[in-house]
Structure formats: C-alpha cells, structure tokens
C-alpha positions in Angstrom: 14.8 10.2 -61.4 12.3 9.9 -59.4 10.2 13.4 -60.2 7.2 14.9 -60.7 5.7 14.1 -63.8 2.9 11.7 -63.8 5.7 10.5 -61.1 8.9 8.9 -61.0 12.3 9.3 -58.7 12.5 12.3 -59.5 11.0 16.2 -58.8 9.7 19.3 -60.5 12.6 21.0 -62.2 12.3 24.1 -65.0 10.1 22.3 -66.4 7.7 21.0 -64.1 4.9 22.8 -62.0 3.9 22.0 -58.8 0.5 19.2 -58.3 -3.0 21.5 -58.0 -6.1 20.2 -55.7 -4.4 15.9 -55.7 -5.5 14.5 -54.1 12.0 4.1 -45.6 10.5 1.8 -44.4 13.3 2.1 -42.0 12.1 6.0 -40.3 13.5 9.2 -39.5 16.6 8.5 -38.1 17.7 5.7 -40.7 17.0 7.0 -43.6 18.9 10.6 -42.6 21.6 8.7 -41.5 22.6 7.1 -44.3 25.9 8.3 -46.0 27.2 9.3 -49.9 25.3 6.2 -52.4 26.3 6.7 -56.2 24.4 7.0 -58.6 25.2 5.3 -62.4 24.3 5.2 -66.0 23.3 8.5 -68.3 20.2 9.0 -66.9 20.7 8.4 -63.4 19.4 10.3 -59.9 16.2 11.3 -61.8 12.5 11.0 -60.2 9.3 12.1 -60.6 8.1 15.8 -61.4 5.0 17.9 -62.7 5.0 19.9 -65.8 1.1 21.3 -64.6 1.3 25.3 -64.6 -1.6 25.9 -61.5 -3.5 28.9 -62.0 -3.9 31.4 -58.8 -7.1 30.1 -58.5 -6.3 26.0 -58.6 -3.8 27.2 -56.1 -5.9 28.8 -53.4 -8.5 26.0 -53.9 -5.7 22.7 -53.5 -5.7 20.8 -50.6 -3.6 21.5 -48.2 -1.5 18.5 -47.7 0.1 19.1 -44.4 -0.3 22.9 -41.3 3.1 22.3 -41.4 6.0 23.7 -43.5 9.9 22.3 -43.8 13.1 24.2 -43.8 13.6 26.3 -46.4 16.9 25.8 -46.2 18.5 22.7 -45.3 22.9 22.5 -45.2 24.3 19.1 -45.7 27.8 17.3 -46.3 30.7 18.1 -48.0 29.4 22.4 -48.9 25.7 20.9 -50.2 22.1 22.5 -50.1 18.4 22.2 -50.8 17.1 25.9 -51.1 13.8 26.7 -51.5 12.9 27.4 -55.4 12.0 31.2 -55.5 11.2 33.3 -58.6 15.1 34.4 -57.8 16.5 31.0 -58.8 14.4 31.4 -62.0 17.9 32.6 -64.5 19.6 29.4 -63.4 17.5 27.0 -62.8 16.5 27.6 -66.7 20.1 27.1 -67.5 20.6 24.0 -65.6 17.9 22.4 -67.2 18.5 23.6 -70.8 22.1 22.0 -70.1 20.8 18.4 -69.1 18.3 18.3 -71.4 19.7 15.4 -72.8 20.3 14.1 -69.4 17.0 14.1 -68.1 14.6 13.5 -71.7 14.9 9.4 -71.0 13.1 9.9 -67.9 11.0 12.7 -67.3 8.4 14.3 -69.7 9.0 18.2 -69.2 12.6 17.7 -70.6 11.2 16.9 -74.0 11.7 20.5 -75.1 14.1 23.4 -74.5 12.2 26.0 -71.5 12.0 29.8 -72.1 13.0 32.0 -69.4 9.5 33.0 -69.4 7.8 29.0 -68.8 10.3 29.1 -66.1 10.0 31.6 -64.1 5.8 31.2 -64.5 7.0 27.5 -63.1 8.9 28.8 -60.1 5.9 31.1 -58.9 3.8 28.6 -59.2 5.8 26.9 -56.7 6.5 29.3 -54.6 2.7 30.0 -54.4 2.1 26.0 -54.1 4.7 26.4 -50.9 2.9 28.9 -48.4 -0.4 26.8 -50.1 1.0 24.0 -48.3 0.7 21.2 -51.6 4.1 21.2 -52.6 7.9 22.0 -51.3 10.3 22.4 -54.0 13.6 22.9 -53.5 16.8 23.7 -55.3 20.7 22.1 -55.1 23.5 23.8 -55.1 27.0 23.7 -53.5 29.3 26.1 -51.6 32.2 25.4 -54.5 29.5 26.8 -57.4 27.5 29.5 -55.8 24.6 30.7 -58.4 24.8 27.3 -60.4 21.9 24.7 -59.9 22.9 21.1 -59.7 20.1 19.6 -58.8 15.8 19.8 -57.7 14.3 18.1 -55.0 10.3 18.3 -54.7 8.0 17.2 -52.3 4.9 17.0 -53.8 0.8 16.6 -52.2 -0.4 14.2 -55.2 -0.4 10.8 -53.8 -3.3 11.1 -51.1 -3.8 12.3 -47.8 -1.0 11.3 -44.9 1.9 11.6 -47.5 4.0 13.0 -49.8 5.8 12.1 -53.2 9.4 13.0 -53.1 11.0 13.4 -56.6 14.3 14.6 -57.8 16.9 15.4 -60.9 20.9 15.7 -60.6 22.5 17.5 -63.2 24.6 15.2 -65.3 27.9 16.8 -64.5 27.4 15.9 -60.8 25.9 11.9 -60.6 27.8 9.0 -59.0 28.9 11.4 -56.0 25.8 10.7 -54.3 23.9 14.1 -53.8 20.5 12.6 -54.7 21.5 9.8 -51.7 22.0 12.2 -49.5 19.1 15.2 -50.2 17.0 12.6 -50.2 17.4 11.2 -46.9 17.4 15.0 -45.9 14.0 15.6 -47.6 12.9 12.1 -46.5 13.3 13.2 -42.6 11.9 17.2 -42.9 8.9 15.3 -44.6 8.1 12.6 -42.0 8.2 15.7 -39.3 5.6 17.7 -40.5 2.0 17.3 -38.9 -0.1 14.8 -40.2 2.2 13.1 -42.3 3.5 9.4 -42.1 4.6 8.0 -45.9 6.5 9.0 -47.4 6.8 7.4 -51.9 9.5 7.5 -54.2 8.5 6.3 -57.8 10.2 5.7 -60.7 10.4 3.7 -64.2 11.4 0.1 -63.6 13.8 0.7 -66.7 15.6 3.3 -64.4 17.8 1.7 -62.4 19.9 4.4 -61.2 16.8 6.1 -59.8 15.8 2.8 -58.3 18.7 3.2 -55.9 18.6 6.5 -54.2 15.6 4.4 -52.0 16.9 1.3 -52.1 20.1 2.4 -50.0 18.0 4.6 -48.1 16.5 2.1 -46.3 12.9 2.5 -48.8 10.6 -0.6 -49.5 9.5 -1.8 -53.0 6.0 -1.8 -52.1 4.6 -1.9 -55.3 5.0 -2.3 -59.5 2.5 -0.4 -60.9 1.3 -0.1 -64.0 1.9 4.0 -65.3 1.6 5.3 -68.8 4.7 5.6 -70.8 5.4 9.4 -71.6 9.2 9.1 -71.7 11.5 7.8 -74.2 12.7 5.7 -71.5 9.8 3.9 -69.5 8.3 0.9 -69.9 4.7 1.5 -68.3 6.2 -0.7 -65.2 6.6 2.0 -61.9 8.5 0.6 -59.1 6.6 2.8 -55.9 9.3 3.1 -53.0 7.2 3.3 -49.6 8.8 4.8 -46.0 6.6 5.1 -43.1 7.0 7.4 -39.7 8.1 4.5 -37.0 4.3 3.7 -35.2 5.6 4.7 -32.1 5.5 8.3 -33.6 2.3 8.3 -34.8 0.9 7.2 -31.9 2.3 10.1 -30.0 1.4 12.0 -32.3 4.1 13.8 -33.7 
C-alpha cells in the first residue's frame, strides 16, 4: 500500500487526514497509457497515508503546492471511478475501512484501530478543506456496478517539498489483483503532472510490501533510492522504497 502515514505506497483513507504545512520516470503519457496490473498478497496495493487531523488554522496557513486543482471526477476503464472525497462520503468510507482493517493493518499505521464515524467525518472535512487550500487532493475509488460502495482510497499529498506530490493508495481486500491500483495510479499520475508547478510524483512503500511496489514499477516509475524510515506498522522493515516519475523535460522547459 502506498499510503499516507509517514509515507508508503498508499493514500489517506478513512483513518487518515491530509498533511499540513509540510514542506514514471517515463512521463505522463506513458504512465497513463499502461493497462491493468495485478497486485498480490493479502496486503496488496497499499501505499502511504497520513493520520493527523489539521485544524482549520493549519489548513489555512499550509503551503499551497499548486495554483491548479486536479479533476474532481475521473472515469476509468471497467466502470472504475475516482471521486473527490467529501463529507457526504464519510459513512461509506468508514464502513469500507472497518471492513478492511486486517488487510490494511500490516502496512498502515492508522489502521491499528477501527475509526469511529465521528473520526472519519472529521477527517473527510479536513480533507475537503485541504483540497480547497491546494495542499492535498484526496479521492475515493468505486465501481459503477457497486453504487454507494467505497473500494479504495487514493491521494496526492504535498509533503515532499516544492514542485512535487506524493501519491498514496489502498484497495479493499476483495478487489486486489484486478488492476485497480495500477489503473487509478496511472490516471492520478497524469493528473498530478498536469498541475501548474508540479514536475515530480513520488510513491513510497516499505521494501517488504512487494505488491505495493509492483504498481509504480509497472507504470514506469524509477526506483530512486531506498531510505531509512521509522517502523510504524507491523509489516514494515524500516527500509522504504522511493519511486519517482517526472514531467518530461520538454514540458518543463515550455512552462507547462
């Protein structure tokens, strides 16, 4: 999973909130053009996500990473969609997280305990404020065939410095191995690199989480480095893979 806790290959789910005031190597076209890819393993398709809940003041003073905003709705092949996470989704998101705690717990710190509905509602409000502030862009995944259900969460987080976004995600246990994380990550990579001022996207996941690492690898991200990280979840080793993709230099040179 690439999620938002200190960071991994996952997003901010029902138990996570946006970052506040912090701070495919092939390019957009190729990343978005890749097809479906399977995850694997019981804790597949999860990458970093954050748990802090910012106050209104923190959201207001957080550094805006871009003047632009990604699409609020992305429709993808197979009836898959990504939709901006809003307060109205709190009940469905809470239900999805609680149903997947055993699946998420090995890699995501925030999955140690089941969130209350009030906690999830608080996080969704914070996420909505962070979107408006331009610091974090958080999405829920769903299928046309399962209306009203949340099957995963994805996020773009401004916690790795100027000109860059970290992409995190998790996919429900019953939907891993279907290419959902790969398809959605490709679309969000493209959307992120199209934003004004964003030239780099990173995905971070623990070295032991092979299924999560398979997503950026299949999309043409390059393994930039292996970093030391605090162990915050039971499955982590403290060695974090940092995957990077950048906007093509020609686009950067023309000011796109």
